[in-house]
N, C-alpha and C positions, 0 to 999 in steps of 0.2 A: 435537221439538227437545230437545237435551241440553245441560246446563251442565257445564263442566269446571273444576275447581280443582286447583292444583298447589302442592306444598311439597317441602322436602327434609329429610332427617334423616341422621344418621351411624349406621351399623352398626359397632359396635366389634369389633375382632378379639380373639381369645383370646390376648392377650399382657399381661404386666405392664408397668408404666410403663418405657419403653425407655431407661433411663439408660446412658451409656457404660460405667460401672463394672460394672453388672449384666450387660450383654451381653458385655463383655470376660471376665468371670469364667465365663460360660456357654461361651464359645468356648474358653477355656483348659482347662476340665474336659473338654469334648468331645474336644479334641486329646489330652489326657493319657490318657483312657480308651481311645482307639484305639491309642496307643503301648503301653499296658499289655497290651491284648489281643494285639497282635502279638508282644510280648516273651514272653508266656506260651505262645505257639504256635510257638516255634522260631525267632524272628527277633530274638534278643537282640543279635547283632552289629550289625544295621541300626538298632536303636532305642536302644542304650546311650547314645549321645552326647546324643540328644534327651531321654532320661529323666534326665539329670543336672540337669535343671531342678528347682529347689527348690520343689515344690508346697506344702509346709507353710508355708514363708516367704511365698509368694505369697498363700495363703489368709489368713494372719495380717494381711498388709498390706491385703487387701480389707476385712477386719473393721475395721481401723484407719480405713480410708477412710470406711466407712459411719457410724462413730461419732464421727469428728472434725467439729467444728462450724466451725472456722476455714476459710474458703474458699480462701485461699492454700495452706494446708497440704494440703487435700484435692486441690488441683490438682497439687501437687508429688508426692504419693503416686501419683496416677493417671498422671502423666507417667513416673514411674519404672517403674510396672507395665507401661505400654504398651511401654517399651523392652525389658523382659525377656520379655514375651509375644511381641514381634516376633521376637526371637531364637528362641524356642520354635517359632513358626510356620515360620520359615525352615528350621530343622533338621528339623522334623517333615515338611514337604513333601518334603524331600530323602529322608528315611527311607521315606516311603510310596511314593515313586517307585522306590526300590530293592527294594521287597518284591514278590515274585511268588508270591502265595499262591492256589492254585486254588479253594479254598472258603473264603468269608468269611461270617460271620453277617450276616443281612439288616440288623440294626440298626447294625452297624459300617459296612456299605456305605452306609447312609443318612447316617451321620455323616461319612464320608469325602467324600461328594458335597457336603455343606454346607461342609465345611472347604475343599475345593478351590475352591468357588464364591465363598465370602464372606471367608475369613480374610485374604488379602493386601489386599483392598479395605477391609475394615473396620478393620484396624489403622491404615491411613493416615487414615481418618476420625477415629479416636480421637486420633491424634497432632495432627491439624488442630485438634481441639477444645482439646487441652492447650496448643497454641501460640497460638491466637487467642481462645479463650473462646467461640467460636460453632460451632454444628453445621454441618457441611459440607452442600452441596446434595445432594439425593437420598440422604440418610443412610439406611443400613440400620437398620430398626427391629425386625426380627424375623428369626431364622434358619430358622423353620419356616413362615412365611407371607410371601408377596411382595406381595399386594394390601393393603398397609397404608400409609396416609399420615397425617401429623400435620395434622389439620383443626381450624381455629379457627372456631367458629360464633358467637363474640361472647357466650358465656354468662359471667355473672359468676362462677359457682361452678366452672366448668370452662374453663380456658384452652385446652387442646388435648384432642381426642378422637382416638384412634388406630384407624383403620379405613378405611372407604370410604363415600362419600356415595351415598345412594339417593334418586332422585326419586320422589315419590309423587303419583299422579293420583287424583282422586276425582270420580265421576259422581253424578248425581241418585240418591237412594236410598242414598247412602254406599257404593256399590260401588267398590272400589279396584284399582289396578294399579301396578306399580313397575318401575323400571329403574335399572341402575347401569352405569358405563362402565369396563371393564378398562383402557382406555388413558388415562383421566383419573379417577383415584381421588377427586379433590376435586370433580369434576363441577360446575362453576360454574353457579349458577342463571341467570346472565346469558346463557347460551347453551343451556340445556337444554330449552326449550319445543319447538324443532323436532323433537328426538328423541322427545319424548312424543307429539306429534301424529302422527308417523310410526308410532309404536308402536300408537296407536289405530287408524289406517287399516289397518295390516297385520293386526291381530287381527280386525278386522271385515270384512276382505277387500273393501274398497270403494275406489273411485277418487275419489268425490265426498264430501268431508268436511263438506258443508253441514248435516248433522244436528247439528253443534256450533254452538250459538247464542251462548253467552257463555263467557268465560274469566276466572278470578279467581286472583290470586297476590299475594304481599307485595312490598315495594319492592326486594327482592333480585333480582327478575325484571325490573325496569324497565331495559330496554336496547333499543337500536335493532334488534339482531339478533332479539330475541324479538318485538318489534312487527311486524317484517317477516315473521316466520314465521306469525304470526296473520293478518296481512293476506293472505298468500299462499293461505290456505285459506278466506278469506272471513268471518272472525270480526270483526264490527264492534264488538261490545260487549266491549272489552278492559279488564276490571276489574283491571288491575295497579296497585297503589298507587304513585303517582308519587313521585319523589325531590324533596326541597326544595319549591319552590313550583310545580312542574310541574302541568299539567292532566291530569285523568282523561280517558281515551279512551272515554267512554261518552256516550250521547245525552242522558240526563237526569242532570245533576250531583247532584241530590238522592239519586240511587240509590247514591252513593258509600258511604254508611253500610251499605247492604244488601250491597255487595260486600265491605266490610271484615268484617262479621259472618259472611258466608257463608264467606269464606276462613278465618276463625278457627275455623270448625267442623271443619277438617281436623286441628287439633292434638290433640283427644282421640282421633281415629281413629288417629293415629300412636302414641299411648300404647298403644292396644289392639294395634296391629301389633308394637310392641316386646315386649309380653308373649307374643305368639304366635311370636316368632322373630327379629324385627328389632332386638332389644336386643343386649346384649353376647353375642358368639358363644360357644358351648360347643365348637365344632369346632376342630380343630388343623390343618386344611388350608384352602387357598383355596377349593377346590371345595365343601367342606363348609360353609364360611361363606356362600358365595353361595347354595347350595341351601337353607340355613336361612332366609336372607332371603326367597327366593322362596316358601318354604313359608308364611310369615306372611300373604302376600296371598291365597294359595289358601285357607288356613284361615279367614281373616276373611270372605271372600266366601261360602264354604260355610256358615259360621255364620249369615250374614245370610239366606241362602236357607232354611235349616232353620227359622229363627225365623219367616220369613214363612209357611212351610208349616204351622207349628204354629198360626198364627192363622186358617187357613182352616177 
């Protein structure tokens, strides 16, 4: 019989803190470089109007924004910049549509795809922030990665982490496996147990999960959905820390301390996983970030096996 513990952690994406001003500046420079490229390659007539945009003045205003401490003044500068960049976006999209160039450098093609996909949507989100003081729902956080969400884990020193939530499962002997959801980057703990149990059964190629005897997790996993998932596979010893004054779902109540200590043992394992690739990503694509996260679990388990072989 095997015991299973579960916890979650955030794998941060390879992005800087996604402020509207910083991303707006990135978008502006991306557009201007594409315009400059086409202008130098025989399309001055199509780009001349858009290139009348005063880039030097805009960069000066961005510097002023970053160094200004007064909140109202910062908001006024950002609002003015958003209006000017909005005109640049409108003129640039019209210019790009009029250009019929047979061969374009790959890095310009890449920038053009991002501009076409994000520019019009993102400028509306910046204007919404300037108007209301609040970020819009489903705000774009990065132009080079899509699998990024603002995740609040309740840490005192970090209000938000920008990336994707990974669920971590730990068996006896500290062997681990992980899972993340591309459709739900925040991957709520309150509904994640079912997926992890399914992952265990799929990997083991079994229909009967009765080899799992106990399950342990923190109070974030205390939900009727998770309890139902555990009952469905016949796990009676459900060591999920109850919320408030709720009761533990275990036979011997004095075993509660055992489950608390056992579940806490997954924290240092997550620390090792972060050093092996589950920490802040070095990759600049979503596929690379996911692969880096998966690599950490493989590396951790191989290291455990090699350590065991060394003791034989």
